[in-house]
C-alpha positions in Angstrom: -0.2 0.0 0.1 1.7 3.1 -1.0 2.2 6.0 1.4 1.8 9.5 0.8 4.4 11.6 2.9 4.0 15.4 2.9 5.5 17.9 5.3 3.1 19.1 7.9 2.0 22.9 7.6 0.3 24.8 10.3 -1.1 27.9 9.1 -3.6 27.6 6.3 -2.8 31.3 5.6 -0.2 30.0 3.4 -2.0 28.5 0.8 -1.8 30.8 -1.8 2.2 31.3 -1.3 2.2 27.2 -1.7 0.2 27.0 -4.8 2.0 29.9 -6.7 5.3 28.6 -5.7 4.6 25.2 -7.3 3.6 26.4 -10.3 -0.1 27.3 -9.8 -1.6 30.7 -11.2 -3.5 33.4 -9.4 -6.0 34.6 -11.9 -9.1 37.1 -12.2 -12.0 36.4 -14.5 -14.0 39.4 -15.5 -17.2 39.6 -13.0 -15.7 37.0 -10.7 -13.8 37.6 -7.5 -10.3 37.1 -7.7 -8.5 33.9 -6.6 -6.4 31.0 -6.5 -7.1 29.0 -9.5 -5.1 25.9 -10.6 -3.6 25.3 -13.8 -1.8 22.0 -13.2 1.1 22.8 -15.3 3.6 20.0 -14.2 2.9 19.5 -10.7 1.0 16.7 -9.0 -1.9 18.1 -7.6 -2.1 15.4 -4.6 1.1 16.7 -3.6 0.0 20.2 -3.2 -3.4 20.1 -2.1 -2.2 17.5 0.6 -0.6 20.5 2.2 -3.7 22.7 3.1 -2.8 22.2 6.6 -1.6 18.7 6.9 -1.1 17.4 10.8 0.0 14.2 9.9 3.5 13.8 8.2 2.6 10.7 6.7 -0.9 9.3 5.4 -1.4 5.7 4.4 -3.5 6.1 1.4 -6.7 4.1 1.3 -6.5 3.0 4.8 -9.5 2.8 7.1 -9.2 5.7 9.1 -11.0 7.2 11.7 -10.3 11.3 10.6 -11.8 12.5 14.3 -8.8 10.5 16.0 -6.2 11.8 13.8 -7.0 15.2 13.2 -7.5 17.6 16.1 -9.1 21.2 15.9 -6.7 23.3 17.5 -6.6 27.3 17.3 -3.7 26.8 14.9 -6.1 25.6 12.0 -9.2 28.0 12.7 -9.4 30.1 9.4 -11.7 32.2 8.0 -13.1 30.5 5.0 -12.3 33.3 2.3 -8.9 32.7 2.9 -8.7 28.9 1.8 -11.7 28.8 -0.7 -11.0 26.9 -3.9 -12.2 26.8 -7.2 -11.5 24.2 -9.9 -12.7 24.3 -13.4 -12.3 21.9 -16.3 -9.2 19.9 -14.8 -8.2 16.3 -15.5 -7.6 15.5 -11.8 -8.5 17.4 -8.5 -7.0 15.8 -5.4 -7.8 17.3 -1.8 -6.3 15.7 1.1 -4.9 15.6 4.4 -6.7 19.0 5.8 -8.0 19.6 9.1 -9.6 23.1 10.1 -12.3 24.9 11.7 -14.0 27.5 9.1 -15.2 30.7 10.0 -17.3 33.0 7.7 -17.3 36.8 7.5 -20.6 37.1 6.0 -24.1 35.4 5.3 -24.6 32.3 3.5 -24.3 32.4 -0.5 -24.5 29.7 -2.9 -21.1 29.9 -4.4 -19.9 32.7 -2.4 -19.6 30.6 1.0 -18.9 27.3 -0.5 -15.5 26.1 0.5 -14.4 23.7 -2.3 -16.3 23.8 -5.6 -15.2 21.7 -8.5 -16.9 22.1 -12.2 -16.3 19.9 -15.0 -13.3 17.7 -13.4 -12.6 14.0 -15.2 -11.5 12.6 -11.6 -11.8 14.0 -8.0 -10.3 12.4 -5.2 -11.1 13.9 -1.7 -9.6 11.9 1.6 -8.2 12.2 5.2 -10.3 15.7 5.4 -11.6 17.1 9.0 -13.7 20.1 8.1 -15.5 21.7 10.7 -17.8 24.7 10.5 -17.4 27.3 13.5 -20.4 29.3 12.6 -23.8 28.0 14.5 -26.0 30.3 11.9 -25.3 28.4 8.9 -22.9 30.7 7.0 -21.3 27.8 5.3 -23.4 26.7 2.3 -22.2 23.5 0.6 -18.8 22.4 2.3 -17.8 20.9 -1.2 -19.8 21.1 -4.7 -18.9 19.0 -7.6 -20.7 19.7 -10.8 -20.4 17.7 -14.4 -17.6 15.2 -13.1 -16.7 11.7 -14.7 -15.6 10.1 -11.2 -15.7 11.1 -7.7 -14.0 9.3 -4.6 -14.4 10.9 -1.1 -13.3 8.5 1.8 -11.6 8.6 5.4 -13.0 12.0 6.1 -15.2 13.8 8.6 -17.6 16.8 8.1 -19.2 18.6 11.0 -21.4 21.7 12.2 -24.0 23.7 10.9 -24.3 24.3 6.7 -27.2 26.2 5.1 -27.4 23.3 2.4 -25.2 20.5 2.5 -21.6 19.3 3.4 -21.3 17.2 0.4 -23.1 18.0 -2.8 -23.0 16.2 -6.3 -24.7 17.6 -9.3 -24.3 15.2 -12.5 -21.7 13.1 -11.6 -21.3 9.8 -13.6 -19.5 7.6 -11.0 -19.6 8.4 -7.3 -17.9 6.2 -4.5 -18.2 7.1 -0.9 -16.7 5.3 2.0 -15.7 5.7 5.7 -17.3 9.5 5.6 -18.7 11.1 8.9 -21.3 13.8 9.0 -21.8 14.9 12.7 -23.8 17.9 14.3 -22.1 20.2 16.6 -23.0 21.4 19.9 -22.1 24.9 20.0 -21.4 26.9 23.1 -24.3 28.5 24.9 -27.0 26.8 22.2 -29.1 23.6 22.8 -28.9 20.4 21.1 -26.7 19.5 18.0 -26.6 21.7 14.8 -25.8 20.5 11.4 -26.9 20.6 7.9 -27.8 18.0 5.1 -25.3 15.6 4.9 -24.8 13.8 1.1 -26.7 15.2 -1.8 -26.3 13.5 -5.4 -28.8 15.1 -8.2 -28.4 14.0 -11.7 -30.8 16.4 -13.7 -29.9 19.7 -15.5 -30.3 22.8 -13.0 -31.7 24.6 -15.9 -32.6 23.8 -19.6 -29.5 25.6 -21.0 -27.2 22.8 -18.9 -28.3 20.0 -21.0 -25.7 19.9 -23.3 -23.4 19.1 -20.3 -25.6 16.8 -18.5 -23.8 13.6 -17.6 -25.9 10.5 -17.3 -25.7 8.6 -14.4 -24.0 5.4 -13.9 -23.3 4.1 -10.3 -23.5 5.7 -6.9 -21.9 3.8 -3.9 -22.2 4.8 -0.3 -20.8 2.6 2.2 -19.4 2.3 6.1 -21.0 6.1 6.3 -21.9 7.5 10.0 -24.4 10.6 9.9 -25.6 11.4 13.3 -26.7 14.1 15.8 -28.9 16.8 14.1 -31.4 17.7 16.6 -31.6 21.7 16.7 -31.4 24.5 14.5 -32.8 28.1 13.8 -35.7 26.8 11.8 -36.5 23.3 9.8 -34.5 23.2 6.3 -35.0 20.6 4.2 -31.8 18.7 5.1 -31.9 15.0 4.6 -28.7 12.7 5.7 -28.6 10.9 2.4 -30.0 12.3 -0.4 -30.2 10.5 -4.1 -32.3 12.0 -6.6 -32.2 9.9 -10.1 -28.8 8.4 -9.9 -29.1 5.6 -12.0 -27.8 2.2 -10.1 -26.8 2.7 -6.6 -25.9 1.1 -3.5 -26.0 2.5 0.1 -24.9 -0.1 2.6 -23.6 -0.6 6.2 -24.0 2.9 7.2 -25.5 4.1 10.3 -27.9 7.4 10.6 -28.8 7.9 14.3 -30.7 11.1 15.8 -31.4 12.8 12.8 -34.2 15.6 12.8 -37.3 15.6 15.0 -40.4 14.7 13.1 -39.9 17.2 10.6 -39.5 20.1 12.7 -35.6 19.9 12.5 -34.2 18.6 9.3 -35.8 16.2 7.1 -35.0 12.5 6.1 -32.6 10.1 7.2 -32.3 8.5 3.9 -34.3 10.2 0.7 -34.3 8.1 -2.5 -35.9 8.6 -5.7 -35.8 8.7 -9.3 -37.4 11.6 -10.8 -36.4 12.0 -14.6 -39.5 9.9 -15.9 -38.4 10.5 -19.3 -34.8 9.3 -19.0 -35.5 5.3 -20.2 -33.6 2.8 -18.0 -34.0 -0.5 -15.7 -32.2 1.1 -12.7 -32.7 0.1 -9.0 -31.4 1.7 -5.6 -30.5 -1.0 -3.0 -30.4 0.4 0.6 -29.0 -2.5 2.5 -27.5 -3.5 6.0 -27.9 -0.1 7.3 -29.1 1.1 10.9 -31.2 4.1 11.0 -32.2 4.9 14.6 -34.2 8.2 16.1 -35.1 9.8 12.9 -37.9 11.6 11.8 -38.5 9.2 8.7 -37.2 7.4 5.6 -38.7 8.3 2.3 -39.3 7.7 -1.6 -40.7 10.8 -3.2 -41.0 11.9 -6.9 -42.0 10.5 -10.1 -40.0 8.2 -12.3 -39.8 5.5 -14.9 -41.7 2.4 -14.1 -39.1 0.2 -15.0 -36.8 1.4 -11.9 -37.1 -0.1 -8.5 -35.9 0.9 -5.0 -35.1 -1.9 -2.7 -34.7 -1.5 1.4 -33.4 -5.0 2.5 -32.2 -6.0 5.6 -32.0 -2.8 7.5 -32.8 -1.8 11.0 -34.8 0.9 11.7 -35.4 2.1 15.5 -37.9 4.8 16.2 -38.1 5.8 12.7 -41.2 5.9 10.2 -41.4 5.4 6.7 -42.9 7.8 4.3 -43.9 7.6 0.9 -45.3 9.8 -2.0 -43.6 8.3 -5.4 -45.1 7.6 -8.4 -43.7 5.1 -11.2 -41.1 3.1 -10.1 -41.7 0.2 -7.5 -40.7 0.7 -3.7 -40.1 -3.0 -2.1 -39.3 -3.3 1.7 -37.9 -7.0 2.2 -36.4 -8.5 5.3 -35.9 -5.5 7.4 -36.3 -5.1 11.0 -38.6 -2.1 12.6 -38.6 -1.4 16.2 -40.9 1.4 17.3 -40.6 2.9 20.8 -42.7 6.2 20.6 -44.2 6.4 17.2 -48.0 6.5 16.3 -47.9 5.4 13.1 -45.4 2.8 11.4 -45.9 3.9 7.4 -47.2 7.2 6.0 -48.6 7.4 2.2 -48.7 11.4 1.5 -49.6 12.9 -1.8 -49.1 10.3 -4.2 -49.9 12.0 -7.6 -49.4 8.9 -10.0 -49.4 5.2 -9.7 -46.5 3.4 -7.9 -46.1 -0.2 -6.3 -45.1 -0.4 -2.9 -44.5 -3.5 -1.3 -43.7 -4.8 2.2 -42.3 -8.6 2.5 -40.8 -10.6 5.1 -40.2 -7.5 7.3 -40.3 -7.7 11.2 -42.4 -4.8 12.8 -42.3 -4.2 16.2 -43.9 -1.6 18.4 -43.6 -1.3 22.4 -46.7 1.2 22.4 -50.3 0.9 20.9 -50.0 2.3 17.5 -52.9 4.5 16.5 -52.4 3.3 13.0 -50.1 0.9 11.3 -50.5 2.1 7.5 -51.9 5.7 6.9 -52.9 7.3 3.7 -54.3 10.7 3.2 -56.7 12.1 0.8 -54.9 13.5 -1.8 -53.3 12.2 -5.3 -54.4 8.7 -7.1 -57.7 7.2 -6.2 -56.1 3.9 -6.1 -53.4 4.5 -3.4 -54.8 1.6 -1.2 -54.4 -0.8 -4.4 -51.0 0.3 -4.7 -49.9 -1.1 -1.2 -49.3 -4.8 -1.2 -48.0 -6.7 2.0 -47.3 -10.2 2.4 -45.3 -12.4 4.9 -44.6 -10.1 7.6 -44.5 -10.6 11.4 -46.1 -8.0 13.6 -45.5 -7.7 16.9 -47.5 -5.1 18.9 -50.9 -4.6 20.6 -53.8 -4.5 18.6 -53.9 -0.8 16.9 -56.6 1.6 16.8 -56.5 0.9 12.9 -54.3 -1.2 10.5 -55.4 1.5 7.5 -56.4 5.0 8.4 -56.3 8.3 7.0 -59.1 10.6 5.1 -59.9 7.9 2.7 -59.8 4.4 3.8 -60.5 2.9 7.1 -59.8 -0.7 8.0 -59.9 -1.3 12.0 -59.2 -4.9 12.9 -56.9 -7.6 11.9 -59.4 -9.8 10.5 -60.7 -7.0 8.4 -57.2 -6.4 7.0 -56.7 -9.8 6.1 -60.0 -10.1 4.0 -59.2 -6.8 2.2 -56.2 -9.0 0.9 -53.4 -7.6 2.8 -50.8 -9.7 4.5 -51.2 -13.2 3.3 -49.1 -15.2 5.0 -47.9 -12.7 7.9 -48.6 -13.4 11.6 -49.6 -11.0 14.5 -48.1 -11.7 18.2 -47.4 -9.9 21.3 -44.9 -7.3 21.6 -42.9 -8.9 24.2 -42.3 -11.6 21.5 -40.3 -9.3 19.5 -36.7 -11.0 18.6 -33.6 -9.0 19.4 
């Protein structure tokens, strides 16, 4: 395994000197704020960018590192965002590594003006061994890292923490994205209650506007593995911040991740995981697989939007603790198979909101346990297609709970007890038992 060794640099203020001395050029474009722009002449970008405040003289590339243990936040690497903010445009390779810093901004959040690293139209991007924390509690950082129209992006062995207005990691129109061993964490700021954070990982595959269609990069693969996203329980107001949000990624896999303490029933933050297909005119036979994850004490997970009928979202072998399932998708199918659900304080298990078009939802082979009596197990409101109840299919599930107030409730359909539920064609081959028999 190759070792990447770099001399430690304590002061991030020396960034401009380092890049200019190594053959990078400072450029100013009309109408654009002057800044350091990489030209990548004959210098190795990994060697240059690894000097952005490295606190370790030798990092083993590709090792399963814990950035929070390796990098400490200290007065030596607290810096103003505008001093280290960087942009790259049209590069073959961009590498950002071995940096630890707490970032402060001297202005309110703005989409590009308070984004720390912004990369456009790169062929390959590698980001590793970073520990970036926002020092402002009022979300002045917009995105920590924003990458647009790239071919291949790898982010690994890194930690991003604190309050941001939008997302810590944002990817627009990236063809192939790999994230592994990434931590997204809230921060308990002095004098304020709870942990403040921002959106975690956001992947979107569609043009931001029609004029961007010529640069649109068709999605191929997204993989998110071994990530920890946690502790977002307070903030100035509700923002649509998801732990992981995949919007039309082609084929994708989210596995062996842990998301906990995310949001508070929609009052703070949004979904722990939000996965969807929202490009109905793009043909394909794609699947998002969410498997082997643990989601604990989160407002909900959800599958929204309308996409091709040939696509599928599969949730399999996950553990959900005190987390609801929310749904308002159309077109594609959503399948929940062999998951373990434990409800400790919830009133409902599943919520189907405004479903504008037909899209199947299937629950099969799951274990659903509730320590309290549910008001209703499945809920549907009175908006969207008239056939909503027919789009829900349940079979071979194991329920461990007291008899609920209703099995199906809402504004349109009502099914009161277990026998009526079975007679309506739901849960063939399923069982109902006392809650104390729930398997661990």
